[in-house]
C-alpha positions in Angstrom: 24.7 -21.3 -28.6 21.0 -21.6 -29.4 19.6 -18.6 -31.3 15.9 -17.9 -31.8 15.1 -17.2 -35.4 12.6 -18.2 -38.2 14.3 -21.5 -38.9 14.4 -22.4 -35.2 10.7 -21.6 -34.9 9.7 -23.7 -38.0 11.7 -26.6 -36.6 10.8 -26.5 -32.9 7.4 -24.9 -32.8 5.5 -25.5 -36.0 7.0 -28.8 -36.9 5.4 -28.9 -40.3 6.6 -29.6 -43.8 5.3 -27.1 -46.3 4.9 -27.9 -49.9 6.1 -24.6 -51.2 7.5 -21.2 -49.9 4.2 -19.5 -50.4 2.4 -21.9 -48.1 5.2 -21.5 -45.6 4.9 -17.6 -45.6 1.1 -17.9 -45.1 1.5 -20.2 -42.1 4.2 -18.0 -40.5 1.9 -14.9 -41.0 -1.0 -16.7 -39.2 1.0 -17.6 -36.1 -0.2 -15.7 -33.0 1.1 -18.0 -30.3 4.7 -19.4 -29.9 5.6 -21.8 -27.1 9.4 -21.8 -27.0 10.0 -22.4 -23.3 12.6 -24.9 -22.1 14.5 -24.9 -25.4 17.9 -23.8 -24.1 17.6 -20.5 -26.1 20.5 -18.1 -25.4 19.6 -15.3 -27.8 16.5 -13.8 -29.4 17.2 -13.5 -33.1 15.1 -12.3 -36.0 11.5 -13.3 -35.7 10.1 -10.4 -37.7 8.2 -12.7 -40.2 5.8 -13.5 -37.3 4.1 -10.1 -37.6 0.8 -11.3 -36.0 2.4 -12.8 -33.0 0.5 -12.0 -29.8 1.7 -14.4 -27.1 5.3 -15.4 -26.8 6.5 -18.0 -24.3 10.3 -17.8 -23.7 10.5 -18.7 -20.1 13.0 -21.3 -18.6 15.7 -20.5 -21.1 19.1 -18.8 -20.9 18.3 -15.5 -22.5 20.5 -12.6 -21.3 19.0 -9.7 -23.3 15.6 -8.6 -24.6 16.0 -7.7 -28.3 14.9 -8.1 -31.9 11.1 -7.6 -31.2 10.8 -4.4 -33.2 8.4 -5.9 -35.8 6.3 -7.9 -33.3 4.2 -4.9 -32.2 1.0 -7.0 -31.6 2.5 -8.9 -28.7 0.1 -8.7 -25.7 1.7 -11.4 -23.5 5.5 -11.8 -23.1 6.8 -14.6 -20.9 10.5 -14.1 -20.0 10.7 -15.5 -16.5 13.5 -17.8 -15.4 16.2 -16.4 -17.7 19.4 -14.3 -17.1 18.1 -10.9 -18.2 19.8 -8.0 -16.4 18.0 -5.0 -17.8 14.5 -4.2 -19.1 15.0 -2.7 -22.6 13.9 -2.8 -26.2 10.2 -3.2 -25.5 9.0 0.4 -25.5 7.4 -0.1 -28.9 5.1 -2.9 -27.7 2.1 -0.6 -27.2 -0.3 -3.5 -27.0 1.6 -5.4 -24.2 -0.8 -6.2 -21.3 1.1 -8.9 -19.4 4.9 -9.0 -18.8 6.6 -11.8 -16.9 10.1 -11.2 -15.7 10.4 -13.1 -12.5 13.6 -14.9 -11.5 16.0 -12.9 -13.6 18.8 -10.5 -12.7 17.0 -7.2 -12.9 17.7 -4.6 -10.2 15.8 -1.6 -11.7 12.3 -1.5 -13.0 12.6 0.9 -15.9 11.8 1.5 -19.6 8.1 0.8 -19.1 6.9 4.4 -19.2 5.5 4.0 -22.8 3.6 0.8 -22.1 0.3 2.5 -21.4 -1.8 -0.7 -21.7 0.3 -2.8 -19.3 -2.0 -4.4 -16.7 0.1 -7.1 -15.1 3.8 -7.1 -14.2 5.5 -10.0 -12.5 9.1 -9.2 -11.4 9.4 -11.4 -8.4 12.5 -13.2 -7.0 15.3 -11.4 -8.8 18.8 -12.8 -8.4 20.2 -9.6 -6.7 23.7 -9.0 -5.5 24.2 -9.0 -1.7 22.8 -5.9 -0.1 21.0 -4.9 -3.3 17.2 -4.3 -3.5 14.7 -3.9 -6.4 14.4 -0.2 -7.4 11.5 1.4 -9.3 12.1 4.2 -11.7 9.6 7.0 -10.8 8.9 7.7 -14.5 7.8 4.0 -15.0 5.6 4.1 -11.9 3.9 7.3 -12.9 3.3 6.0 -16.4 1.7 2.8 -15.1 -0.3 4.5 -12.4 -3.7 4.3 -14.2 -3.2 0.9 -16.0 -1.3 -1.5 -13.8 -3.7 -3.8 -11.9 -1.6 -6.8 -10.8 2.0 -6.5 -9.5 4.2 -9.2 -8.1 7.4 -7.9 -6.3 7.9 -10.8 -3.8 11.3 -11.9 -2.7 13.2 -8.8 -3.7 14.5 -7.3 -0.3 12.1 -4.4 -0.6 11.9 -2.2 2.5 9.1 0.1 1.7 6.1 0.6 -0.6 6.5 4.4 -0.8 7.8 4.2 -4.4 4.5 2.6 -5.5 2.1 5.1 -3.9 0.9 6.5 -7.3 -0.3 3.1 -8.5 -3.9 4.0 -7.8 -5.4 1.4 -10.2 -3.7 -1.6 -8.4 -6.0 -4.5 -7.5 -3.6 -7.3 -6.6 -0.2 -6.8 -5.0 2.1 -9.6 -3.9 4.9 -8.1 -1.8 5.5 -11.1 0.4 8.9 -12.2 1.7 10.5 -8.8 1.6 11.8 -6.5 4.4 8.9 -4.1 4.9 8.7 -3.2 8.6 7.1 0.2 9.0 3.4 -0.2 9.5 2.7 3.5 9.6 4.4 4.2 6.2 2.7 1.1 4.7 -0.7 2.3 5.9 -0.2 5.7 4.2 0.4 4.0 0.9 -2.4 1.4 1.2 -5.0 4.1 2.1 -4.5 5.6 -1.5 -5.3 2.3 -3.2 -9.1 2.4 -3.6 -9.3 -0.6 -5.9 -7.1 -3.0 -3.9 -8.8 -6.4 -3.4 -5.9 -8.8 -2.8 -2.8 -8.0 -0.7 0.0 -10.3 0.3 2.6 -9.1 2.9 3.4 -12.4 4.7 7.1 -12.9 5.3 7.6 -9.2 6.2 8.5 -7.8 9.7 5.4 -5.6 9.4 3.1 -8.5 9.9 4.4 -8.9 13.5 3.4 -5.4 14.5 0.5 -5.2 17.0 -3.0 -4.9 15.4 -1.4 -5.3 11.9 -4.3 -7.1 10.3 -7.0 -4.9 11.8 -5.1 -1.7 10.9 -4.7 -2.8 7.2 -8.3 -3.9 7.0 -9.6 -0.6 8.4 -7.7 1.5 5.9 -8.8 -0.4 2.7 -12.0 0.0 0.7 -12.4 -3.3 -1.2 -9.8 -5.6 0.2 -11.2 -9.1 0.3 -8.0 -11.1 0.9 -5.0 -10.3 3.1 -2.1 -12.7 3.2 -4.3 -15.3 1.5 -7.0 -15.1 4.3 -10.4 -13.7 3.5 -11.8 -10.5 4.9 -15.5 -10.1 5.5 -17.1 -6.8 4.5 -19.0 -6.5 7.7 -15.8 -6.9 9.7 -14.1 -4.1 7.8 -17.3 -1.9 8.2 -17.2 -2.5 12.0 -13.5 -1.6 12.3 -14.0 1.5 10.2 -17.0 2.7 12.2 -15.2 2.1 15.4 -12.2 4.1 14.4 -14.3 6.9 12.9 -16.2 7.2 16.2 -13.0 7.2 18.2 -11.7 10.0 15.9 -14.9 12.0 16.3 -14.7 11.6 20.1 -11.1 12.7 20.2 -12.0 15.8 18.2 -14.9 16.5 20.5 -12.7 16.2 23.6 -10.0 18.3 22.1 -12.6 21.0 21.3 -13.7 20.9 24.9 -10.2 20.8 26.1 -9.3 24.2 24.5 -11.1 25.9 27.4 -9.3 23.9 30.1 -6.9 26.0 32.1 -4.7 25.2 35.0 -2.1 26.8 37.3 1.5 25.6 37.7 0.7 24.5 41.2 -2.1 22.2 40.1 0.2 20.7 37.4 2.9 20.0 40.0 0.4 18.5 42.4 -0.9 16.2 39.7 2.6 14.9 38.9 2.9 13.5 42.4 -0.5 11.8 42.6 -1.2 8.2 41.7 -3.3 7.7 38.6 -6.3 6.5 40.7 -6.3 9.7 42.9 -6.3 12.0 39.9 -10.0 11.2 39.5 -10.8 12.1 43.1 -9.1 15.5 43.6 -11.5 17.6 45.7 -12.3 21.2 45.3 -10.8 22.0 48.6 -7.4 20.6 47.6 -7.4 22.5 44.3 -8.4 25.7 46.1 -5.5 25.5 48.5 -3.1 25.3 45.7 -4.2 28.6 44.2 -2.2 31.8 44.7 -3.6 34.2 47.3 -4.5 36.7 44.6 -6.9 34.1 43.0 -9.0 33.3 46.1 -12.3 33.8 44.4 -15.3 31.6 43.5 -14.1 29.8 40.4 -15.2 26.9 38.3 -12.4 24.7 36.9 -13.3 22.6 33.8 -10.7 20.1 33.4 -9.8 16.7 32.1 -7.6 14.7 34.6 -6.0 12.7 31.8 -4.4 15.9 30.4 -3.5 17.6 33.7 0.3 17.0 33.4 0.4 19.0 30.2 -1.6 22.0 31.3 -0.4 25.6 31.3 -0.9 28.5 33.8 -3.5 31.0 32.5 -6.5 32.9 33.8 -9.2 30.8 35.5 -12.8 31.0 34.2 -15.2 32.7 36.6 -18.2 30.4 36.9 -20.3 28.6 39.5 -18.4 27.4 42.7 -19.2 23.8 42.1 -16.6 21.5 40.5 -17.9 19.0 38.0 -16.1 16.7 35.7 -16.8 16.6 31.9 -20.0 14.7 31.1 -19.8 11.5 29.1 -21.1 11.6 25.5 -24.8 10.6 25.6 -26.4 8.0 23.4 -28.0 10.7 21.3 -24.6 12.4 20.7 -23.2 9.0 19.9 -25.9 8.4 17.3 -25.2 11.8 15.8 -21.5 11.0 15.6 -22.3 7.7 13.9 -24.4 9.4 11.3 -21.7 12.0 10.6 -19.1 9.3 10.5 -21.0 7.3 7.9 -21.4 10.4 5.8 -17.7 11.2 6.0 -16.7 7.6 5.1 -19.1 7.7 2.1 -17.4 10.9 0.9 -14.0 9.1 0.9 -12.1 11.7 2.9 -11.9 10.1 6.3 -9.4 7.2 5.8 -6.3 9.4 5.9 -7.4 10.8 9.2 -8.0 7.3 10.5 -4.6 6.3 9.3 -3.0 9.1 11.3 -5.2 8.2 14.3 -4.2 4.6 14.2 -0.5 5.4 13.9 -0.7 7.7 16.9 -2.5 5.0 18.8 0.1 2.4 17.8 3.0 4.7 18.8 1.4 5.3 22.2 
């Protein structure tokens, strides 16, 4: 068994012959980088003399447990990838830790990181999980890292959803490739909350095969410049966002007009048996014949043929006898909608509505 301790470091890393013990202590105290990767290390022993250690490379070894780092509080970069670690532990005291590399170990729960308030990068990809097991995130850890974590690599971990990561509002780069994420709607809800996201990797997930996947994700992001390692142009995102905002505004406009639309049960039944093309050419005389005898008066029916099958029987508005369809939105109205849409987008409160609109459109 190879154990990491002071003597091992002096022999394998420093490789120097010191004239006396005082000179040796001074050299040990000045060490801030230790490259001990690929040394067949099985256990982390006492390395407390290296009190100024900042960067520790222990990747590609055979370490099974994180331990004996209590005195090394100045560590900012800890490389432990490609080992046999099963649990994240004994690092809560590393307040200065900024980068943690744990890829290709045996970890199934991301935990014990809730006191690492300065952690900016976490790499926990490709864990050696048991059959049917997936990587789980402790909510306390996620909440604690919500304002500091900027780079996260969770690729190749059989993850089915990003819901547990929703509170990571400071995230800038996320690699979630080669997982089992398949729900585009749920994924969009999470992504819409990440205002700082600039690089996203989802390739190798079922969600990438959903219709309009790339356009939908692009529309719901604010600063995303790369999706699945392919660049996104700012003007393209602006065009998609403007298009969806205008469609949302038009839907609201039509729904507001549709609140006054009223139909009888006879008209609804008639519309059910008409081909789609004929619904746009129903004459006033046909509609009049379908009315009850008690309603034989001059009426004006305002209606949208697309929504006829879902109409209800209520009182009919008394208006002019002529029957006219709803007018199209004019260019001036469209310009006004565009100005309001740009204002709404600038205020940052429209993307959740766009997400809901896109999901409804996808489901239809």
